[in-house]
SELOFI-446033 format. One record per residue (C-alpha): residue in one letter; x, y, z. Coordinates in steps of 0.5 Angstrom, whole numbers, plus 500, padded with zeros to 3 digits. Layout:
BEGIN
aXYZ;...
***
This chain:
BEGIN
m526449530;g524447537;g520450542;r518457542;q520462548;a515465552;a513472549;p518478551;p515483556;l514490554;d521492556;g524488551;l527483555;p524475555;s521474562;w526469564;r531474563;k528479568;v533481573;d531483580;g533490582;w534493575;s528497576;t528504576;t527505584;s528501589;t529501597;t535498600;e534494607;s540490607;e547491603;t550486599;t556486594;t555484587;s557486580;r554492577;p551491569;p556494565;e552499562;t551502569;t555508569;s555511576;t556508583;l551510588;p552515593;k550513601;t545517604;t544519612;p541512615;k535513619;p534508625;e529503623;p526497628;t531491627;t530485623;t533479620;e532476613;a536472608;p537477603;e535476596;t540474591;t541479585;k541475578;a543478572;p542474565;p544469564;a545467572;t547460574;t546459582;t549453586;t547452593;k551448599;s550448606;t556450611;t557452618;p551456622;e555462624;t560463618;t558470614;t563471608;t563476603;l568475597;p571482594;t569484587;t571489582;t565494583;a560495589;r553496588;r547496592;t541492591;t534491594;t531486599;t525487603;s523486610;k518481611;a516481618;s519486624;t521480628;t528476628;t529470625;t534465626;t536459621;a541454623;s544453617;t548458612;t547458604;e553460600;s550463593;t554463587;t551468582;t555469575;v554475572;p558477565;p563480565;t565479573;t563474578;t560475585;e560470590;t556472597;k556468603;t550471608;s548469615;t541469616;s542472623;t545478620;t542485623;t541490618;t540498618;v535500613;t537505608;t533508603;t536509596;t533511589;i537508583;t536510576;t539505571;t539505563;v537498562;l540496555;t536491551;p537488544;q531492541;l534498544;v541497541;g538495535;s533501534;q539506536;a543502530;a538503526;s537511527;e544512526;a544508520;r538512517;a542519519;t548517515;g543516509;l543509508;h538505505;v533502509;d535495507;e542497510;q539500516;a535494518;a542490517;a545494522;a540494527;a539487527;k547486527;a548490533;a542487537;v544480535;d551482537;f548484544;a544478545;r550473543;e554477548;r548476553;q548468552;y542468548;t540462545;l540461538;q532461538;q532468542;q537471537;l533469531;e527472534;v531478536;a534479529;g527478526;a523483530;v529488530;a530488522;a522489521;a522495526;a527498523;v524498516;a517500519;s520506522;s522508515;g515507513;g516500510;s510496508;t509489512;e512485506;e518489506;q518488514;a517481513;a523481507;a528484512;a526480518;g527474513;i534476511;e537478518;s534471521;a538467515;k544471517;v544469524;g543462522;s549462517;g553465523;d551459527;g553454521;q547452520;s545449513;l542453507;e535449508;q535451515;q537458514;a531458509;s527455514;f529461519;a528466514;g521463512;q518463519;a521470521;a517473515;a511469516;e511472524;v511479521;v505478517;q502474522;k503480527;a500485522;r494481522;g495478515;s492472512;a494465512;a496466505;a499472506;q504469511;a505463507;a507468501;a512472505;a515465508;g516463501;q519470498;a524470504;a526463503;a527464496;a531471497;v536467502;a537461496;r538467491;s543471496;q547464496;n547464488;e543458488;g539456482;t532457480;e530450482;k533450489;q530457490;a523454488;a524448492;l526452499;a520457497;g515452497;q517448503;a517455507;a511457505;a508450506;d511450513;a508457514;g501455512;r501449516;l503453522;a497458520;g492452520;m491451513;t489445510;p493440507;e490442500;e491449502;q498448504;t500445497;a497450493;a501455498;a507451496;g506451489;r505459489;a511460492;s515456488;a512459482;l513466484;a521464486;a522461479;k518467476;a523472479;e529468476;g526469469;a524462468;s519461463;p511460465;t512453463;d518452467;v515456473;g509451472;l513445472;d517447478;a510448482;g507442480;e513438482;v513441489;a505440489;a506433488;k511432493;e507435498;a501431496;a505425497;e508427504;s501428506;g499421504;e495422498;g494417493;v497418486;g491420483;e491426488;q498427487;i497428479;q491433480;a495437485;a501437480;s497439474;q492444478;a499448481;a502448475;a497451471;e496456476;a503458477;a504458469;k498463470;l501467476;a508467471;g504471466;g503465461;s498464456;a492459456;y497455452;e502455457;q498454462;a495448459;a502445457;s505446464;a499442467;g500436462;l507436463;a506436470;a501431471;a505426466;e511427471;a507426477;a504420474;r511417472;t511411476;q505409472;i505405465;p506410459;e499409457;l496412463;q502418463;a499420456;a492420459;a494424465;a497429461;g492430456;k486430461;a490435465;a492440459;a485439457;d482441464;a487447464;a485449457;r478449459;a479453466;a483458461;g477459457;m479456451;s474453446;g472445446;a476444439;e482448442;q482443449;a482437444;k488439440;l492441446;a490434450;g492430443;e499434443;l501433450;a499426450;f503425444;s509428446;v509425453;s508418450;a514419446;v518421452;a515415455;g518410450;l511408446;k512406439;l509411434;e503407433;k501407440;q503415440;i498416435;s493412439;a494416445;a494422442;g487421439;t484418445;a486424449;a483429444;e477425444;e476424451;a477432452;a472433447;k467429450;a469433457;a467439453;g460437451;m462436444;t457432440;p459425438;e461427431;e465433433;q469428438;a470424432;a473429428;a477432434;k480424435;s482424427;a485431427;a489429433;r491422430;a493426423;a497431427;a501426430;n502422424;p509423421;t506423414;a502429415;s505436417;a510436422;q507438429;t510440435;l508442442;t504448442;t507453447;a507461447;p512466449;s514468456;a511474459;t517478458;v519480451;t526481450;k530481443;a535477445;a531471449;s524471445;p523463444;s519464438;k523470435;k526467428;s529473426;p537475427;p538479434;a541484430;e534486427;r531493429;d528493436;p520494435;l520499441;d525503437;a520503432;g515505436;k519511439;e520514432;a513513430;a511517437;e516522435;q513523428;a506524431;q509529436;a512533431;a506533427;g502536433;k498530434;p495529441;l498525446;q493519445;e495519438;q502519439;a501513444;a497509438;k502510433;a507508437;g503501439;e501500432;a509501429;a512496435;a506491433;t507492426;l515491426;a514485431;k509481426;d514482421;q519479425;q515473427;y514475434;t508471436;p501474437;a502475445;e509478444;q506483439;v500485444;e505486449;l510490445;a504495443;g503496450;q510497452;a511502446;a504506447;a506507455;a513509453;a510514448;a505517453;k510517459;i515521454;a509526453;g508527460;a502523461;s500521468;m501514470;s493512469;k494515462;q500511461;a496505463;e490507459;a494508453;a498501453;g491498454;m488501448;a494499444;a494492446;s487491445;k487494438;v493488436;a489483440;a482485436;s486485429;d488478431;g481476431;q480476439;s474477443;l472483447;e473479453;q480477451;q482484448;a480487455;a484482458;a490484454;a489491455;g489490463;q495486463;a498492459;g495497463;a498493469;s505493466;a505500465;a503502472;k509497475;a514501470;n512507474;g513503481;a506502483;s504497488;a500491487;s493494488;g495500484;q497495478;a490492479;a487498479;a490500472;a488494469;g481495471;e481502468;a485499462;a480494461;a474499462;a476503457;v477498452;a469496453;r467503453;m471504446;n467498443;n460502446;e459497451;g454499457;s456501464;d455494466;k459490461;q465495463;a464494470;e465486469;l471487464;a474492469;g473487475;d475481471;a482484469;a483487476;a482480479;d487477474;i492481475;a491481483;q492473482;t498474478;l501478483;g500473489;m494477492;t490473497;s483471495;e480477499;e485482496;q483479489;t475480491;a477487493;a481489487;a475487483;g470490486;n474497486;a475496479;s468495477;a466501482;r471506478;a468503471;l461505473;k463511477;a466514470;e460512467;g456517471;a452511475;s449513482;p453511488;t448505490;d448502483;v456502483;g456499490;v450493488;d455492481;a461491485;g457487490;e455482484;v462482482;a465480489;a460475490;k462472483;e469472485;a467469492;a463463489;e469462484;s474461490;g469456492;e466460498;g459458501;v453462500;g454465507;e461468505;q458470498;i453474501;q458477506;a463479500;a458482496;s455486502;q462489504;a464490497;a458494495;a458498501;e466500500;a464501493;a459506494;k463510499;l469510494;a463513489;g462518494;g456515497;s453517503;a452513509;y445512507;e447510500;q452505503;a447501507;a442501501;s448498497;a450493502;g443491503;e441490495;a448486494;a446482500;a439480497;e442479490;a447474493;a442470497;r437470491;t438462491;q435462498;i428462500;p425469500;e425470508;l433469508;q434474502;t430479506;a434477513;a441478509;a439485506;g437487513;k443485516;a448487511;a444494511;a445495518;d452493518;a454498513;a450503517;r454501523;a461502520;a459508517;g458511524;m450511524;s446511531;g443504533;a436507531;k438509524;q441502523;a434499525;v431504520;l435502514;a435495516;g427495515;k427499509;s432494505;a429488508;f422491505;k425492498;a428485498;a422482500;g418486494;l423483489;a423476492;g415476490;m413476498;t406479499;s405486502;d403483509;k410479509;q414485506;i411489512;l413483517;s420482514;a421490515;g419490522;k423483524;a430486520;a429493524;e428489531;e434485529;a438491527;a436494534;k438488538;a445488534;a446495536;n445493543;l438498544;t434496550;a428491549;a423497549;q427500544;q428494540;e420493540;s419501538;a424500532;k420494530;a414498530;a417504527;a419500521;m413497520;a409503520;a414506515;v413501510;s405500511;p400503507;t396504513;t400507518;s395510522;t393503524;q400502528;k398504535;p404502539;s403504547;t410507547;t415509542;q422511544;m426512537;s432516536;t429518529;t422520531;s422519539;l414519539;t411518546;t404516548;e401517555;s394516556;t390520550;t395525548;t401524543;v407529543;s411529537;r418532538;i420537532;t425534527;p432537526;e430540519;d424543522;a428546528;g433549523;k427552518;e424555524;a430558527;a432561520;a425564519;e426568526;a433570524;s430573517;a424576520;l429580524;d433582518;k439578520;p444577514;m445570511;e451568515;e447569521;q441566519;a445559517;a448559524;a442560527;a439554523;a445550524;r444551532;a437549532;a438543528;a444540532;s440542539;a434538536;a438532534;s441532540;d434532544;l433526539;q439522541;y442522535;t450521535;p455527535;r456525528;e449526526;q448532530;g453535525;e450533519;e444535521;a447542523;a450542516;k444541512;a440546516;a445551514;a446549507;a439550506;v439557508;a444559504;k441555498;a434559499;n438566499;g441564492;a448563495;s453559490;v454552491;a461554494;k458559499;q453553501;a459549502;a462554506;v456555511;a455547512;g463546514;a462552519;a456549522;t459542522;a466545525;k461549531;v458543533;s464539533;s467544537;d462544542;q462537543;g470538545;q473535539;a480537537;v481542532;e484537527;q477533528;q473540527;a477541521;s476534518;d469534520;a468541517;g471539510;q467533509;s461536510;a463542505;a465537500;e458533501;t454539500;a458541494;k457534491;l449535492;g450542489;g453538483;a460541484;a466537480;a471533484;y476538484;e471543487;q469539492;a476538494;a477545494;a471546498;a473541503;g480545504;q477552505;a472549510;a478546514;a482552514;a476556516;a475551522;a482552524;q482560523;a476560528;q480556533;s486562532;e491557529;g496560525;s497560518;e501553517;k496549521;q491552517;s494550511;e496543513;l489542515;a486545509;g491540505;e489534509;a481535508;a482537501;a486530500;s481526503;a475529499;a479528493;k480521495;l473520496;t471522489;n476517486;m482521484;s488518483;a494519488;e497525483;e490528483;q489528491;a496531492;e495536487;a488538491;a492538497;g497543495;n492547492;a488547498;s494549502;a496554498;m489558498;a489557506;a496560506;k495566501;s489568505;n494569511;g498574507;a504569505;t509570499;s508566493;v514562495;e512560502;v505558499;g508554494;v513551499;d507549504;a503546498;g509542497;e510539504;v503537504;a503534497;a509530499;k506528505;e500525502;a504522497;k508518502;e502516505;a500513499;k506509499;e509513493;t517512492;v521517495;a522520487;e515520487;q514524493;i519529491;e516530484;a509531487;a512536492;a515540486;e509540482;a505542487;a509548490;g510550483;d503550481;a501553488;a506559487;k503560480;a496560483;t498566487;g500570481;a508569481;q512569476;t516564473;a522565477;e518565484;q515558481;a522555480;a524557487;s518555490;a519548486;g526547488;q525549495;a519544496;a523539492;a529540497;e525539503;a521533501;a528530499;k531532506;e524529509;a526522506;n533522509;q537524503;i544527504;p545534502;e548533495;q541529493;q537535496;a541540492;a540536486;a533535487;a532542488;g536544481;k532539477;a525541480;a527548478;a529547471;e523543470;v519549472;a523554467;k523549461;d515548462;a515556462;g519556455;m525559458;s532558454;v537553456;d541558459;e535561463;q534554465;a541552467;l541559472;v535557475;a537550477;g543552479;t540558484;a535553487;a541548488;l545553491;n540555496;a538548498;s545546499;a546553503;a540550507;a543544508;g549547511;l554545505;s561548505;y563553500;k566549495;d560544496;k555549495;l558551488;r559544486;a552543487;a550549483;g554547477;k552540477;a545542477;a546547471;a549542467;v544537468;a539542467;a542544460;e543536458;a535535460;a534541455;g538538449;a544542450;n551539447;e557537452;e560544450;k554548452;q553544458;s560545460;d560553459;l553553463;k556550469;v562555469;e557561468;v553558474;i558557479;a561564478;e554567479;a553562485;a560565488;r557572487;l551571490;v554568496;s559574496;k553578496;s549575501;a555576506;g555583505;g561583499;s562589495;a562589488;k569588488;q569582492;q563579488;a567580482;a573577485;s569571488;a566570481;g572570477;m576565482;a570560482;a570561474;a577559474;g577553478;a571550474;a575552468;k581548471;d577542472;l575542465;n583541463;v583548459;s589552458;t592557463;v590562458;q583560457;q582560465;a584567465;a580569460;i574565463;a576568470;g576575467;k569575463;a566572469;a569577474;a566583469;e559580469;a559579476;a561587477;i556589472;a551585476;a553588482;g552595480;a559597479;a561603474;i564602467;e571603469;e571599475;v568593471;a575593466;a579593472;f576588476;a576583470;g583585469;r585583476;a581577476;a585575469;
***
């Protein structure tokens, strides 16, 4: 698209559009007349001039964007100023205090929209200096766009509409200022992305918005569809690049953006795929990809575009293969390379589209044949057969299946190419034989494969057709393999009925889901769905049953996986295939719940691990299958190789943790999976080691491991990944990885060196090195770690000596002249050795002293913490490590005094908070440190995950209270600390939100808050946590409502208060998400009704609770009287419908609730019983009128409502009748 403009400066204006004199403060020394930018709304007042030395200078020409200036010479003494519409002072600066005379005069013409100023100035003019302060508001496209986005957001528009409004306003402004097309494109993309980002949109969503709005600019300029797609792709890629996304991510974003442009203009799948591939290739090239990587990126983009349009996996693969072949040809590759590129891209794309192994192989073969179409038919057939076999082998199919597919593809392609039947049969046999040979089969097996292929191709034998599997998406009307008429019963309906029967029989959730999956699969089999479709339908039915039963997303995914695996097992598939099927089903269930790509991959891993666990496989096998399933889903979703590796490692870590493995073991296994994934991706040994160590440290952290365990995991995993290297390299890799992990965990340089030495020593032992070499390896690793941590030369030497001494069986032989380590700090002078006291010993001494003075346990713990922190400070521990030592000392005192684990956690948190406070940390950091310390202490004491989160919350609240923070702040910090602790224990997003809510509730309750207030605070925290976890708005509202109801219940509140709390929290969450008042009221009503339903209330009570909650929410949102009543009535009707009431009952309850809402509004305004009755009657009559009932019925309804309102208001019996009659 041409050359790129220089990056704009911070104020949003491109550097070439800077305007002299547009700064906020200026000094005027000569006065010129110029047009004022249209956005300036005031003229300058004159100030009293101050006498200054006379100076002469040619005034600067004020320029405004875009300025065009012409200059010509005139007569010397001519000075002319042409009149303009509005005068404005600008700034020029005197360069010297002498008079300068120039023999010529310059006439300068400056064009400034919307007026033109032409100023002729003589350089011999003498001026009086005037100082003026100018304050102007400089509008930029970015500012205009931001304002438009804010306005759109305030009106409740969707984020896409906000981005569109922002981009349009910004581009219109830029166009008025005569920006070039390239600059308009940059403005559109940047503003759209910023609008999405400000609404919490992900990088992918920002990129999509940038692409769409850039394409609109191109369309408005009359550019072709191809150019618009190119603009969109480049804009999307730039957004990802600015977010530090990988080259692959940039290419993927570009492809998706280009496809979206084509889709918006009703282009077909093929065109979308072509434009997506081209945009991805262009983005990849700009990102520095190799030609092969560009080709692969183009193929993936085309595949995703085709998949989005519902194309079958085979068709997706073919399109991707065609794009890849084209890219290879344009890169100057030969026919052989083109065929290989096409077949590989086709297989990968078919896999991305959810295609089975058969579909991957078929796509590869057909794509290879298409790429070889310029060759003779025999070569086309051979290429198709080889490509199909290669793809089948890569997909894990047996040698016999590879040979069969190769023969089928070769036969089909040779027939299309026009070969005679005899040659078709021969081609099939040859392809099958070659495939069998490549698969390592024996000569006898090769001959048998050839004969089988020839027999299959022979028309005298049974008819053979090309083997294909169905698309990944099963629908009754479009299933390509389904042979039954479309009027048949839907297998999913059968599953739903089976689940309902199991539920009615009182069966547990797992059995309901299993029955649903079994019924759906059985009917699908009877209706001749393919095995792949039966598996998918079983998973869908089981997930739906689990969801209806109220299961969480993770439970739905697990149920789907178990059902899918059972069908796969009944079809004779291996355990690995069963786990893969479970993973796909689990991911689909997660996707149906709105989970992100990483969430889907995690669900796949959990489902696969569950299958392995059900088959009594060990933790290693569970971790392996979980990692494979997660990686497959990540690849299918187009995640980068790094993201795939991370997904696999995380899934393996979760599987191991579920089996009770230690954090170190979890990390090592995750590292092994990551190294394997890196190797399969073609990475070198160095990259494999790095991937293994990073994955190990992260997995150990996920499993709740300490900094020490993270470092140990990284070191062991690195050594394992380097096992093909010489022992010295293995030990070096282990030491470096451990040090890196320790540094990432915030440990001091001295501790990094210690851990590096220990890891290297262990790796050396496993590698079979002699004792002496093991010790030397430890010293060298410690020295390198100390060097990397920027320790001094003396400290490096000390680190080496200390590491060697730590692992040497004869430590007394180590006599360093000077040791200055932060962990030991040994200093030797002459013949005297002085050892500083360790933090642990310091804490024990202080506690003993306090105990001797009969101090209570709390004071003993505090004294121990202070002493330990002081000793750690003397030993140059990092601030974080000082807090850790204080916490350990305090917890040890509590434990020695027989305190509970909860109490140990509390004193540890308080000790850490005190150290953090003494270090000058903000209260938020103090609370965070306290929470983390308390959670770790609770974990060491054997506490469960939820107890660790509770301990964290209580410690954080206590830290805030110690700093005199209010109840709201205490609740907020408690919730955040609990959520962080829950996340470290690998709780789900829902469980994290629940933990945060409970912690906030406890904090609020301890400060005397009411049950409703406690619930609302908990809901607010839960909604915030859900938002940070990238949950949808609906999920945020649901999280807030659940947390609020649970928190209120935890304080002993009755159902009505629980419902009120849930409703108010839901309304607040909806408001925070920029939903309109009516939506806030609806959310409140729904949340309250669900609490009432769960508590076993009647339909009438559920409707009343829902209506009351909606009324309160609408009142808080400032709705009018009629809108309040309408919101209450609508909420009641929705609640009644959800409770199973018929339409007549729904209408009755709607009227009743509207009447009650009117009474409550009148009561809140101080209305008497008579006024309340009148309001209720009138409102009921209006609601009844809307139901088109007769006047007589309206009167009866009004009278009844008025009577009930009068009774509720405490009116006397004789008054009730009068009020009712008056209303009627």
